[in-house]
Backbone as CSV, one residue per row, in Angstrom:
resi,resn,N_x,N_y,N_z,CA_x,CA_y,CA_z,C_x,C_y,C_z
1,MET,-43.184,-31.247,-23.963,-43.970,-30.022,-24.003,-44.674,-29.860,-22.669
2,THR,-44.394,-28.782,-21.971,-44.997,-28.579,-20.664,-46.370,-27.946,-20.796
3,GLN,-47.191,-28.197,-19.785,-48.541,-27.665,-19.792,-48.535,-26.196,-19.433
4,SER,-49.246,-25.394,-20.179,-49.331,-23.967,-19.916,-50.520,-23.701,-19.005
5,ILE,-50.261,-23.055,-17.873,-51.307,-22.802,-16.900,-51.338,-21.315,-16.572
6,GLN,-52.519,-20.716,-16.594,-52.673,-19.338,-16.191,-52.769,-19.307,-14.669
7,ALA,-51.653,-19.015,-14.015,-51.592,-19.150,-12.565,-51.532,-17.816,-11.832
8,LYS,-51.684,-16.725,-12.548,-51.431,-15.406,-11.966,-52.268,-15.112,-10.731
9,THR,-53.552,-15.447,-10.784,-54.457,-15.048,-9.708,-54.811,-16.190,-8.762
10,LEU,-54.181,-17.338,-8.904,-54.530,-18.481,-8.077,-54.103,-18.282,-6.626
11,THR,-54.987,-18.623,-5.708,-54.636,-18.676,-4.302,-54.391,-20.131,-3.922
12,LEU,-53.831,-20.336,-2.745,-53.600,-21.700,-2.287,-54.928,-22.443,-2.138
13,GLY,-55.946,-21.736,-1.666,-57.262,-22.348,-1.548,-57.831,-22.763,-2.900
14,ASP,-57.601,-21.932,-3.926,-58.058,-22.263,-5.278,-57.426,-23.568,-5.756
15,VAL,-56.127,-23.699,-5.555,-55.406,-24.886,-6.028,-55.888,-26.128,-5.285
16,LYS,-56.064,-26.017,-3.980,-56.526,-27.164,-3.196,-57.904,-27.624,-3.652
17,THR,-58.786,-26.670,-3.900,-60.149,-27.021,-4.304,-60.196,-27.565,-5.718
18,LYS,-59.510,-26.882,-6.634,-59.557,-27.244,-8.051,-58.975,-28.631,-8.295
19,PHE,-57.929,-28.983,-7.561,-57.223,-30.233,-7.826,-57.379,-31.269,-6.710
20,SER,-58.326,-31.045,-5.791,-58.537,-31.969,-4.666,-57.209,-32.259,-3.975
21,LEU,-56.527,-31.210,-3.581,-55.185,-31.295,-3.031,-55.224,-31.075,-1.526
22,GLN,-54.478,-31.896,-0.788,-54.426,-31.775,0.659,-52.995,-31.563,1.127
23,PHE,-52.848,-30.790,2.206,-51.545,-30.591,2.825,-51.304,-31.707,3.839
24,ALA,-50.163,-32.381,3.736,-49.812,-33.458,4.660,-48.965,-32.877,5.793
25,GLU,-49.508,-32.846,6.980,-48.799,-32.259,8.117,-47.710,-33.186,8.654
26,SER,-47.856,-34.472,8.472,-46.858,-35.424,8.955,-45.590,-35.348,8.112
27,GLU,-44.440,-35.445,8.774,-43.159,-35.430,8.058,-42.916,-36.710,7.276
28,GLU,-43.721,-37.739,7.506,-43.478,-39.033,6.879,-43.649,-38.996,5.362
29,LEU,-44.474,-38.098,4.845,-44.678,-38.029,3.398,-43.435,-37.507,2.684
30,PHE,-42.665,-36.686,3.370,-41.520,-36.035,2.719,-40.282,-36.198,3.600
31,ARG,-39.688,-37.381,3.551,-38.492,-37.643,4.323,-37.220,-37.356,3.527
32,GLU,-37.363,-37.126,2.231,-36.183,-36.972,1.363,-35.365,-35.726,1.709
33,TRP,-35.981,-34.724,2.332,-35.219,-33.522,2.685,-34.553,-33.679,4.053
34,ILE,-34.792,-34.834,4.704,-34.262,-35.072,6.048,-33.268,-36.232,6.073
35,ASP,-33.639,-37.335,5.434,-32.868,-38.574,5.544,-31.838,-38.732,4.425
36,ASP,-30.722,-39.377,4.779,-29.710,-39.801,3.793,-29.179,-38.651,2.940
37,LEU,-28.985,-37.499,3.540,-28.427,-36.374,2.787,-26.941,-36.607,2.541
38,PRO,-26.455,-36.273,1.350,-25.036,-36.487,1.041,-24.142,-35.548,1.838
39,GLU,-22.902,-35.958,2.033,-21.932,-35.091,2.693,-21.552,-33.947,1.759
40,ILE,-21.055,-32.895,2.347,-20.641,-31.733,1.564,-19.132,-31.567,1.713
41,THR,-18.439,-31.351,0.608,-16.982,-31.264,0.631,-16.527,-29.848,0.985
42,GLU,-15.255,-29.718,1.336,-14.699,-28.399,1.647,-14.705,-27.502,0.412
43,VAL,-14.480,-28.090,-0.751,-14.527,-27.310,-2.000,-15.931,-26.760,-2.221
44,GLU,-16.942,-27.592,-1.999,-18.323,-27.150,-2.157,-18.667,-26.068,-1.132
45,LYS,-18.168,-26.208,0.093,-18.432,-25.199,1.116,-17.846,-23.850,0.719
46,ARG,-16.629,-23.863,0.183,-16.010,-22.602,-0.234,-16.804,-21.947,-1.357
47,TYR,-17.285,-22.757,-2.276,-18.101,-22.229,-3.385,-19.382,-21.607,-2.834
48,LEU,-20.057,-22.315,-1.942,-21.304,-21.812,-1.376,-21.068,-20.557,-0.535
49,ASP,-19.944,-20.492,0.154,-19.610,-19.298,0.927,-19.449,-18.085,0.011
50,LYS,-18.885,-18.311,-1.179,-18.751,-17.215,-2.144,-20.123,-16.752,-2.636
51,VAL,-21.029,-17.699,-2.855,-22.381,-17.342,-3.275,-23.054,-16.509,-2.189
52,LYS,-22.913,-16.923,-0.933,-23.484,-16.178,0.185,-22.912,-14.765,0.253
53,ALA,-21.599,-14.649,0.051,-20.954,-13.341,0.083,-21.459,-12.468,-1.063
54,GLY,-21.658,-13.075,-2.228,-22.188,-12.330,-3.359,-23.601,-11.837,-3.108
55,TYR,-24.404,-12.685,-2.475,-25.772,-12.263,-2.140,-25.747,-11.117,-1.130
56,ALA,-24.914,-11.228,-0.091,-24.831,-10.185,0.921,-24.407,-8.862,0.298
57,ASN,-23.458,-8.917,-0.632,-23.009,-7.706,-1.307,-24.128,-7.106,-2.154
58,SER,-24.870,-7.953,-2.872,-25.954,-7.471,-3.727,-27.090,-6.884,-2.912
59,ALA,-27.315,-7.431,-1.719,-28.419,-6.954,-0.880,-28.189,-5.541,-0.363
60,ASP,-26.947,-5.071,-0.429,-26.643,-3.713,0.023,-27.008,-2.653,-1.011
61,TYR,-27.410,-3.081,-2.193,-27.695,-2.153,-3.280,-29.102,-2.405,-3.822
62,PRO,-29.656,-1.430,-4.576,-30.986,-1.647,-5.154,-31.009,-2.910,-6.001
63,MET,-32.038,-3.719,-5.800,-32.147,-4.985,-6.522,-32.417,-4.722,-8.002
64,ILE,-31.705,-5.441,-8.856,-31.912,-5.327,-10.290,-32.676,-6.546,-10.776
65,GLU,-33.164,-6.479,-12.007,-33.869,-7.619,-12.577,-32.975,-8.862,-12.576
66,ASP,-33.574,-9.979,-12.292,-32.909,-11.277,-12.346,-31.823,-11.463,-11.293
67,THR,-31.797,-10.626,-10.257,-30.772,-10.771,-9.229,-30.844,-12.132,-8.567
68,VAL,-32.044,-12.585,-8.258,-32.202,-13.872,-7.577,-31.568,-14.988,-8.380
69,LYS,-31.870,-15.035,-9.677,-31.349,-16.124,-10.509,-29.851,-15.984,-10.742
70,MET,-29.375,-14.764,-10.968,-27.970,-14.557,-11.282,-27.062,-14.831,-10.094
71,VAL,-27.417,-14.296,-8.938,-26.510,-14.299,-7.805,-26.602,-15.574,-6.979
72,VAL,-27.793,-16.108,-6.821,-27.971,-17.245,-5.916,-28.376,-18.521,-6.636
73,LEU,-29.468,-18.462,-7.398,-30.044,-19.695,-7.926,-29.162,-20.354,-8.984
74,ALA,-28.656,-19.580,-9.943,-27.856,-20.164,-11.023,-26.612,-20.888,-10.495
75,PRO,-25.804,-20.263,-9.629,-24.636,-20.984,-9.131,-24.997,-22.180,-8.256
76,LEU,-26.120,-22.097,-7.541,-26.544,-23.222,-6.706,-26.913,-24.427,-7.567
77,LEU,-27.680,-24.192,-8.627,-28.060,-25.278,-9.531,-26.846,-25.838,-10.260
78,PHE,-25.911,-24.956,-10.599,-24.684,-25.401,-11.276,-23.884,-26.350,-10.383
79,LEU,-23.694,-25.969,-9.133,-22.898,-26.785,-8.227,-23.557,-28.139,-7.968
80,ALA,-24.885,-28.176,-8.007,-25.621,-29.422,-7.784,-25.745,-30.258,-9.055
81,ASP,-25.057,-29.851,-10.130,-25.049,-30.578,-11.411,-26.431,-30.647,-12.063
82,LEU,-27.249,-29.647,-11.809,-28.604,-29.664,-12.360,-28.689,-29.047,-13.761
83,TYR,-27.536,-28.713,-14.335,-27.494,-28.311,-15.742,-27.035,-29.472,-16.627
84,LEU,-26.735,-30.594,-16.017,-26.230,-31.751,-16.751,-27.328,-32.785,-16.959
85,THR,-27.118,-33.695,-17.930,-28.052,-34.780,-18.197,-28.270,-35.589,-16.913
86,PRO,-29.527,-35.944,-16.595,-30.734,-35.887,-17.426,-31.525,-34.594,-17.284
87,PHE,-30.973,-33.593,-16.577,-31.712,-32.357,-16.355,-31.543,-31.402,-17.531
88,HIS,-32.522,-30.579,-17.721,-32.441,-29.483,-18.673,-33.453,-28.437,-18.230
89,ILE,-33.243,-27.214,-18.630,-34.095,-26.120,-18.160,-35.061,-25.684,-19.242
90,GLU,-36.312,-25.578,-18.858,-37.338,-24.954,-19.688,-37.951,-23.843,-18.856
91,ALA,-37.972,-22.647,-19.370,-38.495,-21.504,-18.631,-39.949,-21.257,-18.997
92,GLU,-40.791,-21.155,-17.980,-42.180,-20.793,-18.185,-42.289,-19.266,-18.131
93,LYS,-43.412,-18.744,-18.609,-43.622,-17.300,-18.583,-43.719,-16.811,-17.142
94,SER,-43.138,-15.642,-16.877,-43.174,-15.080,-15.539,-44.593,-14.698,-15.142
95,VAL,-44.852,-14.792,-13.861,-46.121,-14.347,-13.282,-45.834,-13.089,-12.485
96,GLU,-46.571,-12.019,-12.763,-46.324,-10.753,-12.078,-47.020,-10.720,-10.734
97,LEU,-46.335,-10.171,-9.723,-46.901,-9.954,-8.401,-46.998,-8.459,-8.161
98,VAL,-48.136,-7.998,-7.674,-48.313,-6.587,-7.347,-49.001,-6.500,-5.990
99,THR,-48.337,-5.902,-5.009,-48.932,-5.701,-3.691,-48.557,-4.316,-3.193
100,VAL,-49.125,-3.943,-2.061,-48.792,-2.672,-1.432,-48.034,-2.958,-0.153
101,ASP,-46.836,-2.395,-0.033,-45.991,-2.612,1.136,-45.746,-1.273,1.807
102,GLU,-46.371,-1.047,2.971,-46.251,0.198,3.715,-46.574,1.406,2.838
103,GLY,-47.649,1.269,2.093,-48.099,2.365,1.252,-47.380,2.502,-0.070
104,ILE,-46.428,1.627,-0.337,-45.647,1.665,-1.583,-46.082,0.520,-2.480
105,LEU,-46.368,0.827,-3.721,-46.725,-0.219,-4.683,-45.490,-1.030,-5.025
106,VAL,-45.550,-2.321,-4.787,-44.409,-3.206,-5.013,-44.719,-4.151,-6.154
107,ARG,-43.853,-4.187,-7.123,-44.009,-5.110,-8.238,-42.919,-6.162,-8.176
108,GLY,-43.300,-7.382,-8.420,-42.343,-8.474,-8.426,-42.737,-9.475,-9.483
109,SER,-42.024,-10.585,-9.524,-42.364,-11.603,-10.504,-42.014,-12.978,-9.974
110,ILE,-42.703,-13.973,-10.497,-42.398,-15.357,-10.202,-41.927,-15.992,-11.500
111,ASP,-40.704,-16.459,-11.513,-40.167,-17.152,-12.676,-40.167,-18.647,-12.400
112,VAL,-40.803,-19.398,-13.281,-40.939,-20.834,-13.098,-39.988,-21.557,-14.044
113,LEU,-39.165,-22.428,-13.491,-38.217,-23.199,-14.281,-38.512,-24.684,-14.110
114,LEU,-38.588,-25.389,-15.216,-38.736,-26.840,-15.190,-37.385,-27.452,-15.494
115,LEU,-36.799,-28.141,-14.512,-35.500,-28.755,-14.720,-35.625,-30.138,-15.333
116,ILE,-36.697,-30.807,-15.052,-37.022,-32.105,-15.608,-38.486,-32.319,-15.252
117,GLU,-39.147,-33.286,-15.814,-40.581,-33.416,-15.597,-40.957,-33.601,-14.134
118,SER,-40.008,-33.958,-13.291,-40.316,-34.204,-11.886,-39.727,-33.167,-10.941
119,PHE,-39.165,-32.075,-11.466,-38.521,-31.101,-10.592,-38.771,-29.684,-11.109
120,TRP,-39.479,-28.894,-10.312,-39.794,-27.509,-10.654,-39.082,-26.561,-9.691
121,VAL,-38.671,-25.417,-10.192,-38.058,-24.391,-9.356,-38.785,-23.073,-9.592
122,VAL,-39.129,-22.383,-8.516,-39.766,-21.075,-8.628,-38.864,-20.036,-7.977
123,ALA,-38.476,-19.036,-8.733,-37.676,-17.918,-8.233,-38.564,-16.687,-8.136
124,ILE,-38.650,-16.118,-6.950,-39.495,-14.953,-6.712,-38.598,-13.728,-6.639
125,GLU,-38.901,-12.746,-7.453,-38.108,-11.524,-7.477,-39.004,-10.338,-7.157
126,ALA,-38.473,-9.382,-6.416,-39.256,-8.203,-6.063,-38.358,-6.980,-6.014
127,LYS,-38.959,-5.834,-6.251,-38.254,-4.568,-6.128,-38.763,-3.839,-4.884
128,ARG,-37.850,-3.241,-4.134,-38.140,-2.422,-2.953,-38.521,-3.240,-1.726
129,ALA,-39.013,-4.443,-1.898,-39.356,-5.284,-0.746,-39.298,-6.740,-1.166
130,GLN,-39.069,-7.597,-0.209,-38.986,-9.016,-0.512,-40.354,-9.660,-0.328
131,TYR,-40.714,-10.528,-1.240,-41.882,-11.370,-1.068,-41.487,-12.610,-0.292
132,SER,-42.376,-13.074,0.553,-42.182,-14.356,1.198,-42.183,-15.448,0.140
133,VAL,-41.460,-16.541,0.417,-41.472,-17.651,-0.523,-42.881,-18.237,-0.669
134,GLU,-43.725,-18.010,0.342,-45.088,-18.542,0.277,-45.882,-17.916,-0.869
135,ALA,-45.443,-16.750,-1.352,-46.161,-16.086,-2.434,-46.179,-16.932,-3.697
136,GLY,-45.174,-17.785,-3.867,-45.111,-18.601,-5.076,-45.660,-20.000,-4.925
137,LEU,-46.122,-20.359,-3.712,-46.559,-21.736,-3.483,-47.764,-22.152,-4.331
138,PRO,-48.819,-21.343,-4.443,-49.956,-21.782,-5.279,-49.557,-22.042,-6.724
139,GLN,-48.732,-21.157,-7.284,-48.316,-21.331,-8.667,-47.428,-22.561,-8.834
140,LEU,-46.517,-22.778,-7.887,-45.636,-23.936,-7.985,-46.436,-25.235,-7.906
141,LEU,-47.372,-25.322,-6.983,-48.197,-26.525,-6.871,-48.996,-26.759,-8.144
142,CYS,-49.489,-25.685,-8.724,-50.273,-25.795,-9.952,-49.432,-26.403,-11.069
143,TYR,-48.196,-25.950,-11.204,-47.318,-26.504,-12.226,-46.918,-27.944,-11.902
144,MET,-46.635,-28.222,-10.655,-46.234,-29.571,-10.266,-47.336,-30.584,-10.552
145,LEU,-48.572,-30.151,-10.457,-49.701,-31.047,-10.726,-49.801,-31.427,-12.197
146,SER,-49.048,-30.735,-13.057,-49.067,-31.061,-14.481,-48.088,-32.188,-14.811
147,ASN,-47.439,-32.745,-13.798,-46.500,-33.850,-13.994,-47.165,-34.983,-14.779
148,PRO,-46.620,-35.379,-15.946,-47.250,-36.418,-16.763,-47.038,-37.835,-16.238
149,ASN,-46.262,-37.979,-15.150,-46.006,-39.304,-14.576,-46.598,-39.370,-13.170
150,PRO,-47.891,-39.636,-13.067,-48.549,-39.603,-11.762,-48.081,-40.675,-10.801
151,ASP,-47.375,-41.685,-11.291,-46.895,-42.746,-10.405,-45.623,-42.337,-9.666
152,ARG,-45.075,-41.186,-9.998,-43.856,-40.717,-9.353,-44.113,-39.397,-8.631
153,PRO,-43.472,-39.200,-7.490,-43.626,-37.907,-6.801,-42.950,-36.792,-7.586
154,THR,-43.407,-35.587,-7.371,-42.827,-34.403,-7.988,-42.229,-33.536,-6.882
155,PHE,-41.071,-32.952,-7.164,-40.399,-32.118,-6.179,-40.295,-30.684,-6.685
156,GLY,-40.212,-29.741,-5.751,-40.093,-28.348,-6.133,-39.255,-27.575,-5.136
157,LEU,-38.773,-26.431,-5.582,-38.008,-25.521,-4.729,-38.548,-24.115,-4.906
158,LEU,-38.851,-23.475,-3.785,-39.246,-22.072,-3.766,-38.096,-21.253,-3.189
159,THR,-37.729,-20.155,-3.842,-36.714,-19.279,-3.272,-36.942,-17.839,-3.700
160,ASN,-36.641,-16.926,-2.786,-36.612,-15.506,-3.132,-35.185,-14.974,-3.048
161,GLY,-34.235,-15.892,-3.040,-32.827,-15.524,-2.975,-32.251,-15.645,-1.585
162,SER,-33.049,-15.338,-0.579,-32.572,-15.441,0.801,-33.226,-16.583,1.556
163,ASN,-34.416,-16.981,1.153,-35.163,-18.038,1.821,-35.446,-19.176,0.842
164,PHE,-35.492,-20.396,1.380,-35.659,-21.577,0.535,-36.629,-22.544,1.213
165,ARG,-37.493,-23.152,0.390,-38.390,-24.181,0.919,-38.617,-25.230,-0.158
166,PHE,-38.525,-26.489,0.223,-38.709,-27.603,-0.701,-40.116,-28.174,-0.560
167,ILE,-40.639,-28.691,-1.671,-41.998,-29.223,-1.719,-41.971,-30.595,-2.371
168,LYS,-42.790,-31.483,-1.877,-43.012,-32.781,-2.516,-44.504,-32.944,-2.744
169,LEU,-44.869,-33.418,-3.920,-46.279,-33.624,-4.256,-46.471,-35.032,-4.796
170,ILE,-47.503,-35.698,-4.310,-47.871,-37.032,-4.780,-49.272,-36.969,-5.369
171,LYS,-49.397,-37.357,-6.642,-50.693,-37.339,-7.312,-51.413,-38.660,-7.079
172,GLN,-52.663,-38.553,-6.674,-53.522,-39.708,-6.483,-54.959,-39.200,-6.494
173,ASP,-55.921,-40.027,-6.092,-57.311,-39.567,-6.107,-57.463,-38.285,-5.311
174,THR,-56.863,-38.258,-4.140,-56.735,-37.017,-3.384,-55.244,-36.750,-3.247
175,SER,-54.733,-35.857,-4.074,-53.300,-35.587,-4.092,-52.865,-34.914,-2.787
176,GLN,-51.600,-35.119,-2.433,-51.056,-34.546,-1.210,-49.734,-33.848,-1.490
177,TYR,-49.463,-32.807,-0.710,-48.163,-32.155,-0.793,-47.634,-31.930,0.619
178,ALA,-46.317,-31.863,0.720,-45.647,-31.628,2.002,-44.529,-30.626,1.803
179,LEU,-44.172,-29.923,2.867,-43.172,-28.869,2.804,-42.026,-29.145,3.766
180,SER,-40.837,-28.734,3.367,-39.701,-28.764,4.276,-39.779,-27.553,5.200
181,TYR,-38.873,-27.506,6.155,-38.708,-26.271,6.910,-38.227,-25.183,5.953
182,GLU,-38.310,-23.943,6.392,-37.789,-22.842,5.593,-36.339,-22.572,5.988
183,PHE,-35.468,-22.541,5.000,-34.059,-22.280,5.223,-33.732,-20.836,4.844
184,VAL,-32.778,-20.243,5.541,-32.388,-18.851,5.311,-30.905,-18.812,4.982
185,ILE,-30.549,-18.093,3.944,-29.192,-18.155,3.398,-28.125,-17.744,4.398
186,ASP,-28.417,-16.792,5.285,-27.390,-16.318,6.202,-27.612,-16.798,7.637
187,ARG,-28.357,-17.886,7.808,-28.564,-18.439,9.144,-27.771,-19.737,9.304
188,ALA,-26.761,-19.676,10.157,-25.942,-20.846,10.491,-25.520,-21.591,9.220
189,ASN,-25.811,-22.908,9.158,-25.416,-23.728,8.012,-26.585,-24.019,7.074
190,ASP,-27.605,-23.178,7.106,-28.797,-23.426,6.289,-28.470,-23.581,4.810
191,PHE,-27.591,-22.738,4.289,-27.311,-22.771,2.855,-26.621,-24.079,2.468
192,TYR,-25.779,-24.592,3.359,-25.187,-25.912,3.120,-26.273,-26.979,3.052
193,GLU,-27.268,-26.871,3.943,-28.340,-27.865,3.967,-29.184,-27.788,2.695
194,VAL,-29.419,-26.585,2.207,-30.155,-26.433,0.944,-29.437,-27.183,-0.165
195,PHE,-28.127,-27.021,-0.214,-27.348,-27.695,-1.250,-27.401,-29.211,-1.083
196,ARG,-27.292,-29.683,0.139,-27.338,-31.126,0.381,-28.684,-31.712,-0.044
197,ILE,-29.756,-30.988,0.230,-31.087,-31.463,-0.165,-31.209,-31.489,-1.684
198,LEU,-30.684,-30.457,-2.344,-30.706,-30.435,-3.808,-29.974,-31.646,-4.385
199,LYS,-28.816,-31.961,-3.831,-28.060,-33.123,-4.304,-28.841,-34.415,-4.071
200,ARG,-29.484,-34.500,-2.931,-30.280,-35.694,-2.620,-31.434,-35.851,-3.597
201,LEU,-32.166,-34.759,-3.838,-33.309,-34.834,-4.749,-32.867,-35.089,-6.180
202,SER,-31.754,-34.481,-6.588,-31.274,-34.695,-7.958,-30.910,-36.157,-8.181
203,GLY,-30.366,-36.802,-7.152,-30.047,-38.223,-7.267,-31.291,-39.077,-7.404
204,ILE,-32.322,-38.736,-6.627,-33.580,-39.476,-6.705,-34.208,-39.326,-8.095
205,ILE,-34.250,-38.096,-8.563,-34.906,-37.836,-9.849,-34.099,-38.431,-11.006
206,SER,-32.770,-38.395,-10.892,-31.945,-39.010,-11.929,-32.220,-40.501,-12.035
207,SER,-32.519,-41.127,-10.911,-32.801,-42.565,-10.921,-34.084,-42.884,-11.684
208,TYR,-35.008,-41.915,-11.738,-36.222,-42.118,-12.521,-35.885,-42.330,-13.987
209,SER,-34.991,-41.497,-14.520,-34.669,-41.547,-15.952,-33.912,-42.821,-16.291
210,THR,-33.102,-43.340,-15.373,-32.332,-44.549,-15.659,-33.196,-45.812,-15.532
211,SER,-34.338,-45.685,-14.839,-35.203,-46.850,-14.651,-36.250,-46.992,-15.712
212,THR,-36.343,-46.002,-16.633,-37.344,-46.064,-17.694,-36.777,-46.725,-18.940
């Protein structure tokens, strides 16, 4: 049973203060997105190229509900075997985003998915304009802090369909979190790297379940 948190109005400053949370600027806290990444096969590359092509095609038309999850996130998680044991998906209630973009009222949503107690995914969806992945960071950190196993790090992924950022959080007296670089789906081999990091993290988290 996951913890229910009212995260709609939380800012990053609120989360840091409420939970005594600090940002770790050193890359040493979060080496998992850099070191020992698995190789990617030609079959996997072709699959990811199709996902990229599907996203590019969808971006040419008005965004519909759930586009982020349907076109990009779902196939990415599938290819990384994150629908298989020990992972499973629990969907949290969406958080609505409302801002003004060049005089236009923009409504969006943050959908929070728990793949396992140590891995959270936040999908940010918007109509008429894209939200930065940073828009979901306070909410994602808030959920990650609900991890019932404080002796283990918690990992997260933020995406708005085109941009991706990974997060690691360690709970302690003064909890710390670290961020990966931001990856962009149509920039060089970024999307391949996103997949490699997902495979790396899934292997780490799977090892937690086998060691209990």
